[in-house]
C-alpha positions as CSV (number, residue, x, y, z in Angstrom):
1,M,0.0,0.0,0.0
2,P,1.3,3.5,-0.9
3,A,2.6,5.6,2.0
4,P,0.5,8.5,3.4
5,T,0.4,11.5,1.2
6,R,2.5,14.4,2.4
7,K,0.0,17.2,3.0
8,R,1.8,20.4,2.1
9,F,-1.2,22.5,3.0
10,D,-1.0,21.5,6.6
11,D,2.1,23.7,7.2
12,D,1.5,26.4,4.5
13,A,-2.0,27.0,3.2
14,Y,-0.6,29.7,0.9
15,L,1.6,27.3,-1.1
16,T,-0.1,27.1,-4.5
17,A,2.0,24.5,-6.3
18,C,4.5,21.8,-5.8
19,E,6.3,19.1,-7.8
20,A,5.3,15.5,-7.1
21,T,5.6,11.9,-8.2
22,V,2.7,9.8,-9.2
23,I,2.6,6.8,-6.9
24,A,-0.8,5.3,-7.9
25,A,-3.2,5.7,-10.8
26,G,-6.7,4.3,-11.4
27,D,-10.1,5.0,-12.6
28,D,-11.0,6.9,-9.4
29,G,-8.0,9.2,-9.7
30,I,-4.3,9.5,-9.0
31,E,-2.2,9.6,-5.9
32,L,0.9,11.7,-5.5
33,D,3.7,11.4,-2.9
34,Q,2.9,15.0,-1.9
35,T,0.3,17.6,-2.7
36,V,-0.9,21.2,-2.2
37,C,-4.5,20.1,-2.8
38,Y,-6.7,19.9,0.3
39,A,-8.9,16.8,0.4
40,R,-12.6,17.2,1.1
41,S,-13.1,16.7,4.8
42,G,-14.4,18.4,8.0
43,G,-17.1,20.1,6.0
44,Q,-14.6,21.9,3.7
45,A,-14.8,21.3,0.0
46,G,-11.8,19.6,-1.7
47,D,-9.5,21.7,-3.9
48,T,-9.6,21.9,-7.7
49,G,-6.7,22.8,-9.9
50,T,-4.4,21.4,-12.6
51,L,-1.7,18.8,-13.1
52,T,1.1,19.8,-15.5
53,L,2.7,16.8,-17.1
54,A,6.3,16.3,-18.2
55,D,5.4,17.3,-21.8
56,G,3.9,20.6,-20.6
57,S,0.3,19.6,-21.1
58,T,-2.2,20.1,-18.3
59,V,-5.0,18.0,-16.8
60,A,-7.8,19.5,-14.8
61,I,-8.3,18.3,-11.2
62,A,-12.1,18.2,-10.7
63,D,-12.0,17.3,-7.0
64,T,-9.7,16.1,-4.2
65,V,-10.8,13.4,-1.7
66,Y,-9.4,11.0,0.8
67,A,-8.9,7.3,0.0
68,D,-10.6,4.9,2.3
69,D,-7.8,4.7,4.8
70,R,-8.0,8.5,5.3
71,T,-4.2,8.8,5.0
72,R,-3.9,9.0,1.2
73,I,-5.2,11.7,-1.0
74,V,-6.8,11.0,-4.4
75,H,-6.9,13.7,-7.1
76,V,-10.0,13.2,-9.2
77,L,-9.3,14.1,-12.8
78,A,-11.7,15.6,-15.3
79,P,-13.5,12.9,-17.4
80,D,-11.7,11.7,-20.6
81,S,-8.4,13.4,-19.7
82,A,-5.0,12.0,-20.1
83,R,-3.8,10.0,-17.1
84,P,-0.2,10.2,-16.0
85,A,1.6,6.9,-15.2
86,V,3.0,5.7,-12.0
87,G,6.5,7.2,-11.6
88,D,5.8,10.3,-13.7
89,R,6.8,13.7,-12.3
90,V,4.1,16.3,-12.4
91,T,3.4,19.8,-11.0
92,V,0.2,20.1,-9.0
93,T,-1.4,23.6,-8.8
94,I,-4.5,24.6,-6.9
95,D,-7.2,27.1,-8.1
96,W,-5.9,29.7,-5.7
97,T,-8.9,32.1,-6.0
98,R,-11.3,29.3,-5.0
99,R,-9.0,28.0,-2.2
100,H,-8.6,31.5,-0.7
101,R,-12.4,31.9,-0.5
102,L,-12.6,28.5,1.3
103,M,-9.9,29.6,3.7
104,R,-11.7,32.9,4.4
105,L,-15.0,31.2,5.1
106,H,-13.5,28.4,7.2
107,T,-11.8,30.9,9.4
108,C,-15.0,32.9,9.6
109,L,-16.8,29.8,11.0
110,H,-14.2,29.6,13.8
111,L,-15.1,33.2,14.7
112,L,-18.8,32.6,14.5
113,G,-18.5,29.5,16.7
114,S,-16.8,31.7,19.4
115,L,-19.9,33.9,19.5
116,I,-22.2,30.9,20.1
117,P,-20.5,28.9,22.8
118,V,-22.4,25.6,22.5
119,P,-21.4,22.3,20.9
120,V,-21.2,22.2,17.1
121,T,-23.0,19.4,15.2
122,G,-21.6,20.0,11.7
123,C,-20.6,22.5,9.1
124,G,-20.3,22.9,5.4
125,I,-17.9,25.2,3.5
126,S,-18.2,26.0,-0.2
127,P,-16.4,28.8,-2.1
128,D,-19.5,31.0,-1.9
129,S,-21.1,30.4,1.4
130,A,-20.7,28.4,4.6
131,R,-22.9,27.1,7.3
132,I,-22.4,25.8,10.9
133,D,-24.9,23.8,12.9
134,F,-25.2,24.2,16.7
135,D,-26.7,22.0,19.4
136,L,-29.1,24.7,20.5
137,P,-32.7,23.7,21.5
138,E,-33.9,27.2,22.1
139,S,-32.5,30.2,20.2
140,T,-32.5,33.9,20.5
141,L,-30.0,34.3,17.7
142,D,-30.4,37.4,15.6
143,K,-28.9,37.8,12.1
144,A,-28.1,41.5,12.4
145,D,-26.6,41.2,15.8
146,L,-24.4,38.2,14.8
147,T,-23.3,40.0,11.6
148,T,-22.2,43.1,13.6
149,R,-20.3,41.1,16.2
150,L,-18.7,38.8,13.6
151,N,-17.4,41.7,11.5
152,A,-16.0,43.3,14.7
153,L,-13.9,40.1,15.2
154,I,-12.8,40.2,11.6
155,D,-11.9,43.9,11.8
156,A,-9.8,43.2,14.9
157,Q,-7.0,42.0,12.5
158,T,-6.0,39.1,14.7
159,D,-3.1,36.8,13.6
160,I,-4.0,33.1,13.4
161,R,-1.5,30.5,14.6
162,I,-1.0,26.8,13.9
163,D,0.1,24.8,17.0
164,R,0.4,21.1,17.5
165,I,-0.3,19.1,20.7
166,T,-0.1,15.5,21.5
167,P,-3.2,13.3,21.7
168,E,-2.6,13.0,25.5
169,A,-2.6,16.8,25.8
170,L,-5.8,17.0,23.9
171,A,-7.4,14.3,26.0
172,A,-6.5,16.4,29.1
173,Q,-8.3,19.4,27.5
174,P,-11.6,18.0,26.2
175,D,-13.2,21.4,26.0
176,L,-11.0,22.2,23.0
177,V,-13.1,19.8,20.9
178,R,-16.2,21.8,19.9
179,T,-17.7,19.4,17.4
180,I,-19.9,16.6,18.7
181,G,-18.5,13.1,17.7
182,A,-15.3,14.5,16.3
183,A,-12.2,12.4,16.9
184,P,-8.6,13.2,16.2
185,P,-7.0,11.2,13.4
186,A,-5.7,7.8,14.6
187,G,-2.0,7.0,14.7
188,T,-0.7,10.5,14.7
189,D,1.9,11.8,17.1
190,T,0.6,15.4,17.1
191,I,-2.7,17.1,16.5
192,R,-3.0,20.3,14.6
193,I,-4.6,23.2,16.6
194,I,-5.9,26.4,15.1
195,D,-5.4,29.2,17.5
196,I,-7.1,32.7,17.2
197,P,-5.7,34.3,20.4
198,G,-8.5,35.4,22.7
199,V,-11.2,34.2,20.4
200,D,-11.0,30.4,19.5
201,R,-8.6,27.5,19.9
202,Q,-9.5,24.0,18.7
203,P,-8.2,21.1,16.7
204,C,-8.9,21.5,12.9
205,G,-7.3,20.1,9.8
206,G,-8.7,22.8,7.4
207,T,-7.0,25.6,5.7
208,H,-7.2,29.1,7.2
209,V,-6.1,32.7,6.5
210,A,-3.1,34.2,8.4
211,N,-5.0,37.1,9.8
212,T,-8.8,37.7,10.3
213,R,-8.7,40.9,8.1
214,E,-8.3,38.6,5.1
215,I,-11.8,37.3,5.6
216,G,-13.4,40.6,4.5
217,A,-16.9,41.7,5.2
218,I,-19.4,38.9,6.0
219,V,-23.2,38.8,6.4
220,V,-25.3,36.3,8.3
221,T,-27.9,35.4,5.7
222,K,-30.0,32.8,7.4
223,I,-30.7,31.2,10.8
224,E,-32.7,28.0,10.5
225,K,-34.2,25.5,12.9
226,K,-33.1,22.1,11.4
227,S,-34.5,20.0,14.2
228,R,-35.7,20.2,17.8
229,T,-32.1,20.7,19.1
230,N,-30.3,22.0,16.0
231,R,-29.9,25.6,14.7
232,R,-28.1,26.3,11.4
233,V,-26.4,29.7,10.8
234,V,-25.4,30.5,7.2
235,V,-22.9,33.2,6.2
236,N,-21.9,34.7,2.9
237,F,-19.5,37.3,1.7
238,A,-21.1,40.8,1.9
């Protein structure tokens, strides 16, 4: 079985391209030894982009997903496109405009979660909007109020840090895990923590901006009752 994919986006969400070697190829897509493409997970959409082959031709990446073992990343290529062979060297490049929008909205959800201090039951992040679900039986949430407070946090221009802690350290701080049913990846020595000082600190494998000001103006467009104990808040770029 191929080794786990080196996830270059874990350490640098602003890296837009890297060279890589094809280590597996099949009808479902290709695997590389390393990639800048974020694989769909944690509610965040997978990256799209291009592969540049040795002859200079390009192949569109239609989606990026995890293989069944959750350690290897599969690049889903556009239908009827040329498939590189195992051993080929390629350059993988993300659609940066799309990725940056995902980064902005994912970071925004961390800020929004800090304003509603109850357990999270799920989220979804696309390039154009994002939603987060809360375990909230009764709600007095107000769209205008949340929009004002959310943009105040964005305008504070807070730097965002990536830390790492051990599984044992996380187990000793269970309050860091906001999402119900979420579990850290198995078999890892350290767990990635997104820290927005004074606002939010929690384990998260997604991509985020370096400073809250990059998010830009946001508007809360919808607050929905999804079930007896679930409230969904939807945000869009203003």
